[in-house]
C-alpha positions in Angstrom: 0.0 0.2 -0.1 1.1 3.9 -0.8 0.5 6.1 1.4 0.3 9.5 0.0 -0.3 12.8 1.6 -0.5 15.6 -0.5 -1.4 18.2 2.1 -4.3 20.9 0.6 -4.8 18.2 -2.1 -6.0 15.4 0.3 -4.5 11.8 1.4 -4.9 9.1 -0.6 -4.1 5.2 -0.3 -3.1 3.1 -3.4 -2.5 -0.6 -3.6 0.3 -1.3 -6.3 -0.4 -4.4 -8.8 1.9 -6.2 -10.4 2.2 -4.3 -13.2 2.9 -1.4 -11.5 -0.4 0.2 -12.1 -2.3 1.1 -8.8 -5.4 1.6 -7.6 -7.0 2.9 -4.3 -9.0 6.1 -2.8 -8.8 9.3 -0.9 -8.6 8.8 3.0 -11.1 8.2 5.1 -12.4 5.9 2.2 -16.0 6.4 1.7 -17.3 3.3 0.3 -20.7 5.1 -0.7 -19.1 8.0 -2.7 -18.8 7.2 -6.3 -15.9 9.4 -6.6 -14.0 8.7 -4.3 -11.3 6.7 -6.0 -7.8 7.3 -8.0 -6.2 5.0 -10.4 -2.7 5.2 -11.9 -1.0 3.5 -14.7 2.6 2.9 -15.0 3.9 5.3 -17.7 7.6 4.6 -18.1 11.0 3.5 -16.3 13.1 7.1 -15.0 16.0 7.7 -17.9 19.4 7.0 -16.3 19.7 11.0 -17.1 16.6 11.4 -14.7 17.8 9.3 -12.2 21.4 11.2 -12.4 19.4 14.2 -11.0 16.9 12.9 -8.6 19.7 10.8 -7.0 17.8 8.7 -4.1 14.8 10.8 -4.3 15.2 14.1 -2.6 17.8 15.9 -5.2 21.0 16.3 -5.9 23.8 19.1 -5.2 26.4 20.1 -8.3 29.2 22.1 -8.9 27.9 24.3 -11.6 30.6 26.4 -13.8 30.6 29.0 -16.0 33.1 31.6 -17.7 32.8 33.6 -14.6 33.7 30.7 -11.7 31.7 27.9 -10.2 29.4 27.6 -7.5 26.9 24.8 -5.8 23.2 24.3 -7.2 20.7 22.3 -6.2 18.1 20.3 -8.2 15.3 19.2 -6.0 13.1 16.9 -6.4 10.1 17.9 -4.3 7.2 18.0 -6.3 7.8 21.1 -8.2 11.5 20.4 -9.5 12.8 23.5 -8.1 16.2 24.5 -9.1 18.2 26.5 -6.1 21.5 28.2 -6.1 22.3 30.1 -2.9 24.6 32.7 -4.9 22.2 33.3 -7.6 19.4 33.1 -5.9 15.6 32.8 -8.1 12.2 31.4 -8.4 13.7 28.8 -10.8 12.9 25.1 -11.8 14.4 22.3 -13.7 12.6 20.0 -16.5 14.0 17.0 -18.6 12.9 16.1 -21.9 14.5 13.3 -24.5 17.8 13.8 -22.3 18.0 16.8 -22.1 17.5 18.8 -19.2 16.3 22.0 -19.1 16.6 25.5 -16.1 14.3 28.1 -16.2 16.3 30.2 -14.0 14.2 33.5 -13.9 16.2 36.9 -14.4 19.1 34.8 -14.8 17.9 33.2 -18.4 17.0 29.7 -19.7 19.6 27.2 -20.2 19.7 23.3 -22.1 22.5 21.1 -20.9 23.2 17.6 -22.1 23.5 15.1 -19.1 26.1 12.3 -19.2 24.4 9.6 -16.5 27.5 7.7 -16.4 30.5 10.6 -15.6 27.8 12.4 -13.6 28.5 15.8 -15.9 26.7 18.1 -17.6 27.5 20.6 -20.3 25.5 22.7 -22.6 24.5 26.9 -22.1 21.8 29.5 -22.5 19.1 28.5 -24.7 19.8 30.3 -27.9 23.1 31.2 -27.0 26.7 30.7 -28.5 27.9 27.7 -25.9 31.5 28.2 -27.4 31.9 31.6 -25.6 28.5 31.0 -22.9 29.1 27.8 -21.4 27.8 25.9 -18.9 28.8 22.5 -17.2 28.2 20.5 -14.0 29.8 18.1 -12.0 27.7 15.8 -9.5 28.6 16.6 -5.9 26.2 14.6 -4.0 22.8 13.3 -3.4 21.0 15.2 -1.0 19.3 13.9 2.1 15.8 14.0 2.6 15.0 15.2 5.8 11.4 15.6 5.5 11.8 19.3 5.6 9.3 21.0 3.0 10.9 24.4 1.9 7.7 27.2 2.0 7.3 28.6 -1.8 4.9 31.3 -2.3 4.7 30.7 -5.8 3.1 27.0 -5.6 
């Protein structure tokens, strides 16, 4: 049984089937409520690139470099895919599509990087930019720990 607590969106219990699908209901279970059901179908396994970013489930920290130096960044697996950088703070998010990592870094721009999962590195640059002169590179530092602390975000 998988128990899910989505805060203001409710609590749920789902049973995982052999085909990785899940069926269950909102809690408390109300057998007379015909709308009190939930189903989930297994879509696909995570890619090696996604696993490199997600780490053990809480996200990862990387050393992020550009022509001006390097600094730590975090790719959070917090349900919103927050991208966090103490040196250049902004409300930012990351996403992945077709093996490419995208960072929407607010006022600092949008970036596209290719993740090398085996070497735990990444490289790329600004979307639409000249990566020969305006490049970004990253190297995995550590998997983050899930300390059960949810950071407040006024945007969500």
